[in-house]
C-alpha positions in Angstrom: 84.8 120.5 85.8 82.4 123.0 87.4 84.2 125.5 89.7 81.1 127.5 90.7 80.3 127.9 94.3 77.8 125.5 95.9 75.1 127.4 97.8 73.9 125.6 101.0 70.4 126.0 102.4 69.7 126.0 106.1 68.9 122.3 106.2 72.2 121.4 104.6 74.1 123.7 106.9 72.4 121.9 109.9 73.4 118.6 108.4 77.0 119.8 108.2 77.0 120.9 111.8 75.5 117.6 112.9 78.1 115.7 110.8 81.0 117.6 112.3 79.6 116.9 115.8 79.4 113.2 115.0 83.0 112.9 114.0 84.1 115.1 117.0 82.3 112.6 119.3 83.4 109.3 117.7 87.0 110.0 116.4 88.6 110.3 119.8 92.3 110.3 120.9 91.8 106.6 121.8 90.8 105.9 118.2 94.0 107.6 116.9 96.1 105.8 119.5 94.7 102.4 118.5 95.5 103.2 114.8 99.1 104.2 115.7 99.4 101.0 117.6 97.9 98.6 115.1 98.0 100.3 111.7 94.8 98.4 110.8 92.9 101.3 109.3 89.9 100.2 111.3 88.2 100.9 114.7 85.2 98.7 115.3 83.3 101.1 117.5 83.7 104.0 115.1 82.9 101.8 112.1 79.7 100.6 113.7 78.6 104.2 114.5 79.6 105.2 111.0 77.6 102.3 109.5 74.6 103.1 111.7 74.2 106.3 109.6 74.5 104.4 106.4 77.7 106.3 105.5 79.7 103.2 104.4 77.6 103.4 101.3 76.7 107.0 101.6 75.7 107.6 97.9 73.9 104.2 97.5 70.0 104.1 97.7 68.5 103.3 101.1 67.0 100.1 99.7 70.4 98.8 98.8 72.1 99.4 102.1 73.1 103.0 101.6 72.2 106.3 103.1 70.9 107.8 99.9 72.8 111.1 100.4 72.6 113.6 97.6 76.0 114.7 96.1 76.3 117.8 98.3 75.6 116.0 101.6 77.8 113.1 100.7 80.7 115.4 99.9 80.2 117.2 103.2 80.3 113.9 105.1 83.5 112.9 103.2 85.2 116.3 103.9 84.4 115.9 107.6 85.6 112.3 107.6 88.9 113.6 106.1 89.2 116.4 108.6 88.7 114.0 111.5 91.6 111.7 110.6 89.5 108.6 111.3 90.9 105.2 110.2 89.1 104.7 106.9 90.9 102.0 105.0 88.3 99.3 105.5 85.4 101.7 105.0 87.0 102.8 101.7 87.8 99.3 100.3 84.6 97.5 101.3 82.4 99.4 98.8 84.5 98.1 96.0 83.6 94.4 96.4 80.1 95.5 97.4 79.6 96.6 93.8 80.4 93.1 92.6 78.0 91.6 95.2 75.3 94.1 94.0 75.8 93.1 90.4 76.5 89.4 90.5 75.5 87.7 93.8 72.4 85.6 94.1 69.5 87.5 95.6 69.7 86.0 99.1 73.4 86.6 99.4 73.1 90.1 98.0 70.4 91.1 100.4 72.3 89.8 103.5 75.7 91.2 102.6 74.7 94.6 101.4 72.5 95.2 104.5 75.5 94.2 106.6 77.9 96.4 104.7 75.5 99.3 105.0 75.1 99.1 108.7 78.8 98.4 109.4 78.4 94.9 110.6 80.0 93.3 107.5 83.4 94.4 105.9 85.0 92.9 102.8 88.7 92.8 101.9 90.1 92.4 98.4 91.6 89.0 97.6 93.4 89.9 94.4 97.2 90.1 94.7 99.4 87.0 95.1 103.1 86.6 95.9 103.9 86.0 92.3 101.4 88.5 90.7 100.5 92.0 91.7 99.6 94.3 88.9 98.9 91.4 86.5 95.8 90.0 88.1 95.1 87.7 85.2 98.1 85.7 86.2 96.6 84.5 89.6 97.4 80.9 90.6 95.0 80.4 93.5 93.1 77.4 92.4 89.4 76.6 92.8 88.2 73.1 91.9 84.5 72.2 91.8 83.4 69.2 93.8 79.6 68.8 93.8 78.0 72.0 95.0 81.3 73.1 96.6 84.6 74.5 95.5 87.9 73.6 97.0 90.3 76.5 97.1 94.1 76.3 97.5 96.6 79.1 97.3 97.5 82.4 98.9 96.7 86.0 98.7 99.1 88.8 99.5 98.5 92.3 100.8 94.9 91.6 101.8 94.6 94.6 104.0 91.8 94.3 106.6 91.5 90.5 106.4 91.9 90.2 110.1 88.8 92.4 110.8 86.7 91.5 107.7 84.0 88.9 107.4 84.5 88.2 103.7 87.2 88.3 101.0 86.4 89.0 97.3 88.6 86.2 96.1 89.8 85.9 92.5 90.7 82.2 91.6 91.7 80.2 88.6 89.0 77.6 87.7 90.3 76.6 84.2 94.1 76.5 83.9 93.8 75.5 80.2 91.9 78.7 79.3 93.6 82.0 78.2 94.5 84.0 81.3 91.5 86.2 81.6 89.0 83.6 80.5 89.7 80.9 83.2 89.0 83.0 86.3 86.1 82.9 88.8 85.3 85.1 91.8 84.0 84.0 95.2 82.9 85.9 98.2 84.7 83.8 100.7 83.7 83.8 104.4 86.9 84.3 106.3 85.9 82.0 109.2 86.0 78.9 107.1 88.3 76.0 108.1 91.6 76.0 106.2 92.0 79.8 106.1 95.0 81.2 107.9 95.6 85.0 108.1 99.2 86.1 108.9 100.1 89.8 109.5 102.5 91.9 107.5 103.7 95.2 109.0 104.9 97.8 106.6 107.6 100.5 107.1 104.7 102.9 106.9 103.2 101.5 110.1 100.3 99.7 108.3 99.0 96.3 109.0 98.3 94.1 106.0 98.2 90.4 105.6 99.0 87.2 103.7 96.0 84.8 103.6 96.6 81.1 103.0 93.9 78.8 101.6 94.4 75.1 102.4 91.7 72.9 101.0 89.1 75.5 101.9 85.6 74.3 101.0 83.3 77.1 99.7 79.7 76.6 98.7 78.7 77.5 95.2 76.3 79.8 96.9 79.2 82.3 97.3 80.2 82.3 93.7 79.7 85.7 92.0 78.9 85.6 88.3 79.5 82.7 86.0 82.2 80.1 86.1 85.2 81.4 84.3 83.6 84.8 84.0 85.6 86.4 86.9 87.2 89.1 84.8 83.7 90.6 84.1 82.9 90.4 87.8 86.0 92.4 88.6 85.3 95.1 86.0 83.2 97.4 88.2 85.3 97.2 91.4 88.5 97.8 89.4 87.1 100.7 87.5 86.0 102.4 90.7 89.4 101.7 92.4 91.1 103.3 89.4 88.7 106.3 89.6 87.0 105.4 86.4 83.5 104.4 87.6 80.4 106.5 87.4 80.6 109.5 89.7 78.8 112.7 90.3 80.6 116.1 90.0 81.2 116.3 93.8 82.5 112.7 94.3 86.1 112.6 95.6 88.6 111.8 92.8 90.9 108.8 92.5 93.6 110.5 94.5 91.4 111.4 97.5 93.3 109.4 100.1 96.7 110.8 99.2 95.4 114.4 98.8 93.8 114.0 102.3 97.2 113.0 103.7 99.0 115.8 101.9 96.5 118.4 103.4 97.0 116.9 106.8 100.8 117.1 106.4 100.7 120.7 105.2 98.4 121.8 108.0 100.6 120.2 110.7 103.8 121.8 109.3 102.1 125.3 109.0 100.8 125.0 112.6 104.3 124.2 113.8 105.9 126.9 111.8 103.6 129.5 113.4 105.5 128.9 116.7 109.0 129.1 115.2 111.4 132.0 114.8 114.7 132.2 112.9 118.0 133.4 114.2 117.0 137.0 113.9 113.8 136.5 115.9 111.6 136.8 112.8 108.7 134.3 112.5 109.7 131.6 110.1 106.3 131.9 108.3 107.4 135.4 107.1 110.4 134.0 105.3 109.8 134.2 101.5 111.5 130.9 100.6 109.5 129.1 103.3 106.3 130.6 102.1 107.1 129.6 98.5 107.7 126.0 99.5 104.5 125.8 101.4 102.6 127.4 98.5 104.0 124.8 96.1 102.5 122.1 98.2 99.2 123.9 98.5 99.1 124.3 94.7 99.9 120.6 94.2 96.9 119.8 96.3 94.6 122.1 94.3 95.8 120.7 91.0 95.1 117.2 92.3 91.6 118.2 93.5 90.8 119.4 89.9 91.9 116.1 88.4 89.8 112.9 88.0 90.3 109.3 87.3 93.8 107.7 87.0 95.3 111.2 86.4 94.2 112.2 89.9 95.7 109.1 91.4 99.1 109.6 89.7 99.2 113.3 90.6 98.1 112.8 94.2 100.8 110.1 94.8 103.5 112.4 93.4 102.2 115.4 95.4 102.4 113.5 98.7 105.9 112.2 97.9 107.1 115.7 97.0 105.5 117.3 100.1 106.7 114.6 102.5 110.3 115.1 101.3 110.3 118.9 101.0 108.4 119.7 104.2 110.5 117.3 106.3 113.6 119.0 104.9 112.1 122.4 105.8 111.5 121.3 109.4 115.0 119.9 110.0 115.9 117.2 112.6 112.9 117.8 114.8 110.7 116.5 112.0 112.4 113.1 112.1 111.2 112.2 115.6 108.4 109.6 115.7 105.3 109.9 117.8 106.0 109.6 121.5 109.6 110.5 121.2 110.9 113.3 123.4 111.0 116.5 121.3 108.6 115.2 118.6 106.8 118.1 116.9 103.7 118.6 114.7 102.2 115.4 116.0 105.1 113.5 114.4 103.0 113.6 111.2 105.9 114.6 109.0 108.0 111.6 110.1 105.0 109.3 109.6 104.1 110.6 106.2 107.7 110.3 105.0 107.6 106.5 105.9 104.1 106.1 104.5 104.8 107.7 101.1 106.7 104.9 99.3 103.7 102.6 99.4 101.5 105.1 97.7 103.0 104.3 94.3 101.5 100.8 94.4 98.3 101.0 96.4 95.2 100.4 94.3 97.4 99.5 91.3 100.8 100.9 90.6 101.5 104.3 89.1 102.6 102.5 86.0 99.2 100.8 85.6 97.5 104.1 86.0 99.8 105.7 83.4 98.8 102.9 81.0 95.2 103.6 81.7 95.7 107.3 80.8 97.5 106.3 77.6 95.0 103.8 76.5 91.7 105.2 77.7 92.2 108.9 77.4 95.0 109.4 74.8 94.0 106.6 72.5 97.4 105.0 72.4 97.9 101.3 71.7 97.6 98.8 74.5 100.7 98.1 76.4 100.0 94.4 76.6 98.3 92.1 74.0 94.7 90.8 74.5 94.2 87.1 75.3 
């Protein structure tokens, strides 16, 4: 880890100013209001403007649909995106299946899809989890049977966040039930407007919109298959590695806990701003109270520790940091912190109340904390596998 300061030249400073102006213009109160209302993690107008700059794939080469930003400019853009509070779930998940498309799709499909992902006109959701299997992806039951140059898919996918606004799903299917679990899987980039697909909403306690997607005799052309038949586990390797924070990254790339650290920073800033207006029974500003300052400092230190971590370690730490902060800061605020947005007397933008509801899901998003602890044990500590190989 390199902790030295990054010197910025005038052109980079100008880029930073331009980037901040972009987010100030496009991430409006209407965008925030829509997200509070829908919980979809997506605003079409913002996403199109974001994509027009190539920022969905900011670090990718221009010829592959990206913006070709160098590490410093890419990180500046990501910091300003974080500061803006823009809905980003779809723009963060779409690059994961885009990796599989880049590596395994036929040339025509690759060219079309990556260009659309890059300019914001195409988004892709993850079709992994099923009602009976979450962390164990090799146990999927959604069945794909070949019939000529088509595949007939039957089954259902759970927690397919963004399916209602995406054009494709990276769908993991079982194509050989007789093969060992990881050797009988195939992956398809399924267009979500095909007959036989039904998308039903699921609304979480945290105010998010996710989905269950039903496939009923859905006919998918072999054109949309990624990689070889029964070679689906290899296709998933790159997206899963990046989702777990183990893909190839430059030194300034955000770590695997970036989303939860962003939320923790947002929560801390909201509470500090509110405390600046509060006094205790003696008339002393609450921010001068040593115990209050210690509790705030503990959260700030948690954020800094998470920023210095990488890979699955960062993901585990960031999830825990947000959970600790959500509980401790809500307690620090007292009853006022429990009021939701729009309620009379709500304070700090109702962010503490929202974060407290949102936090429980962070232990499972992108793979459970237990999965990430297994990755740390096996990949970094050299301990034996927790499950046998096929």
